[in-house]
C-alpha positions, -999 to +999 in steps of 0.1 A: +678-559+218+647-578+209+632-580+175+599-596+164+577-598+133+541-608+128+516-614+100+480-605+106+484-599+144+448-591+149+430-611+176+402-587+185+376-615+181+396-638+203+404-614+232+369-599+238+370-565+254+353-559+287+322-537+282+324-501+293+296-476+299+293-456+267+261-437+276+265-399+278+302-403+269+312-375+244+347-388+241+360-420+225+365-449+250+400-464+258+405-502+255+435-521+266+457-538+240+456-576+241+475-587+209+508-603+219+528-586+191+520-552+206+519-560+243+554-575+244+579-548+252+552-521+255+571-504+283+598-493+258+571-471+241+557-454+272+550-417+270+535-391+294+509-382+267+491-412+252+504-406+217+513-443+211+481-465+212+484-496+192+446-503+192+444-476+166+459-501+142+427-519+134+435-547+110+473-550+105+486-569+075+521-573+090+544-557+115+581-555+125+593-544+159+626-537+177+630-528+213+656-531+241+680-514+264+718-511+259+735-493+288+720-459+293+700-461+260+665-474+256+651-479+220+617-489+207+606-490+171+579-506+150+564-504+115+530-518+107+509-518+075+471-516+083+443-527+060+420-500+075+426-464+088+410-457+121+407-419+129+397-399+160+387-363+155+393-346+189+377-316+204+373-298+238+339-312+246+337-344+225+353-364+198+342-379+165+356-409+146+359-425+112+369-459+098+384-455+063+385-485+040+420-477+028+455-490+036+479-469+057+514-474+072+524-466+108+559-459+121+569-453+157+604-444+170+610-440+207+643-432+224+653-425+260+687-419+276+695-420+313+717-392+325+731-407+357+706-423+381+683-392+385+676-378+350+662-391+318+657-374+284+636-388+256+626-382+220+596-395+201+584-396+164+554-412+149+542-412+113+510-425+098+505-421+060+482-433+033+465-421+001+465-383+003+468-385+041+496-382+067+499-375+105+533-369+122+540-363+159+574-353+172+588-340+204+609-344+236+602-354+272+622-357+304+622-369+340+642-356+370+643-371+405+651-349+435+659-371+464+639-403+472+605-387+473+602-360+446+600-363+408+592-340+379+582-350+344+575-329+312+567-335+276+564-311+246+551-324+213+541-310+179+521-325+151+515-320+114+484-335+097+467-335+063+434-354+057+420-363+023+398-335+011+366-356+012+374-368+048+380-333+060+347-321+044+326-350+058+339-347+094+342-309+098+380-307+097+399-277+083+414-282+048+452-281+042+479-290+066+471-287+103+497-280+129+495-279+167+513-287+200+507-302+234+527-295+266+525-311+300+544-310+333+539-327+366+556-325+400+550-353+424+560-360+461+556-395+475+564-399+512+554-422+539+529-397+554+527-368+530+518-373+493+509-347+467+511-337+431+504-307+408+500-310+370+495-286+341+485-297+306+475-278+274+467-289+239+461-268+207+428-272+188+446-286+157+469-311+175+464-347+162+479-380+173+465-405+149+487-434+162+478-425+197+447-419+219+441-382+225+404-376+219+406-342+238+423-311+225+418-273+228+421-271+265+443-258+294+440-278+326+455-275+361+450-302+387+465-313+420+460-331+452+475-337+487+470-364+513+483-372+548+484-407+563+486-422+599+499-457+605+497-482+634+514-516+637+488-531+660+452-524+670+418-523+652+432-500+625+464-499+605+461-469+583+440-437+581+444-412+552+426-379+545+431-359+513+418-333+489+421-327+452+411-301+426+408-298+389+401-269+366+400-267+328+391-242+301+395-240+264+423-221+247+402-190+244+395-190+282+360-204+282+351-226+312+350-263+307+352-282+340+358-277+377+360-303+405+368-302+442+369-333+463+376-346+498+385-382+505+389-405+535+406-439+535+405-464+564+422-498+567+412-519+596+418-554+610+415-585+589+423-566+557+391-546+558+390-511+543+366-483+535+368-453+511+346-422+512+345-393+487+328-359+487+328-342+453+316-309+440+317-306+403+305-283+375+308-288+338+301-268+306+286-283+275+272-265+245+276-231+261+257-240+293+272-250+327+257-279+347+261-293+381+267-330+377+240-341+402+213-319+387+190-347+373+188-384+365+193-391+328+197-429+326+204-461+345+231-484+330+239-519+341+266-541+327+269-577+338+298-598+326+311-633+335+338-655+322+350-691+328+381-709+317+387-747+318+423-758+313+426-794+299+464-792+302+492-766+300+486-761+263+448-764+259+419-745+274+382-737+268+368-702+276+333-687+277+325-650+280+290-636+285+281-599+286+247-583+292+240-546+289+208-529+300+203-491+294+171-474+308+167-437+299+146-410+315+134-397+282+117-367+297+151-352+306+164-354+271+161-326+245+160-351+216+141-384+212+156-415+228+145-451+232+134-457+268+152-490+269+181-507+251+196-542+257+225-561+243+237-596+249+271-610+237+285-645+241+318-659+230+331-695+232+368-702+225+391-732+221+428-725+223+458-748+217+494-736+222+519-755+202+548-735+216+551-700+233+546-682+200+524-705+180+487-706+191+456-719+174+422-704+182+388-718+173+357-699+184+321-688+181+305-655+191+271-639+186+252-607+195+216-600+204+198-566+206+165-556+222+145-525+230+111-517+247+095-527+214+110-562+209+129-587+231+165-597+227+169-609+191+201-623+176+216-598+152+248-616+140+269-647+146+306-654+138+326-686+136+364-679+135+398-696+134+431-678+140+466-690+139+493-669+156+530-673+147+557-649+155+593-647+142+621-636+165+653-619+153 
């Protein structure tokens, strides 16, 4: 077993996130965890549904964690007190969010047991609670292998949630205690030539996973795919693969949400060259209307990012990160007013000194600049920060 503790394990300023395209995105974006306290031993908390997502813990005061494997048993547990309470309000066609200036505590318990070499059963419990608020998720999951090429997984979870009355009113959430469930199952075949999978997922409208990342609920979805590969040991090509996939989803009342069919072709040639081609046909429903995804240009978005690291020695390095974002909108295709152009520039400069594997000093500077069609890039804020990381092992 491995135990660890941390005080103020928040290095969001130090480990800058790579920019993602957030234009025309109705759902919250997923960002990778980078804080050492949470990344170490993260495999012990894996789950088919993403109901454990440590980036939800926005500004932890302290945390304790225990994880490890003893024989056939795998255990993961942590408890964290957070200065802020970060919430996602999920839906079938988009999600909302709130950042509450109130303290909350998070508890995660994860257990798996191997039943021989082919079967695994697991259990999961999460709890997040604060002033007049709680969210609990609980359930079971399992995995079964059939031979060397076939595998089936499933997970069934339930949740119970109560928001503070003013939060529920401000964000359109039902009053009282909310209850819901999610269920998912997947069958997968991985062979040398033939590969395929089929998956079914469903989520109730009132399911919540506030210590996880599930911005989408109120849906039923069926998807699958199949591919066939050819191989050669010599010649001008080494692998050719053709495949097809499908996806269909609707809400819990049977209203159409999304449909996609695709064909794909993969070619690997000499000197490690390769090519990939896709042919997609998609249709999506939003606000009661269905749209073909190629039916009109709305915007052009460009993200440019660069980073450089200079190591003075094994313990010390300097790092620079620059990000530039340029959004240009076709305003005529919008039903509401939009700025024709938005720009953002971010820079971060960091000095790091590692005293030992678990004690690190960070000194840094970062700033942001914003611009539109009306005015050029103008600095909006700047930050000078110092962080000291120290972790205790049990």
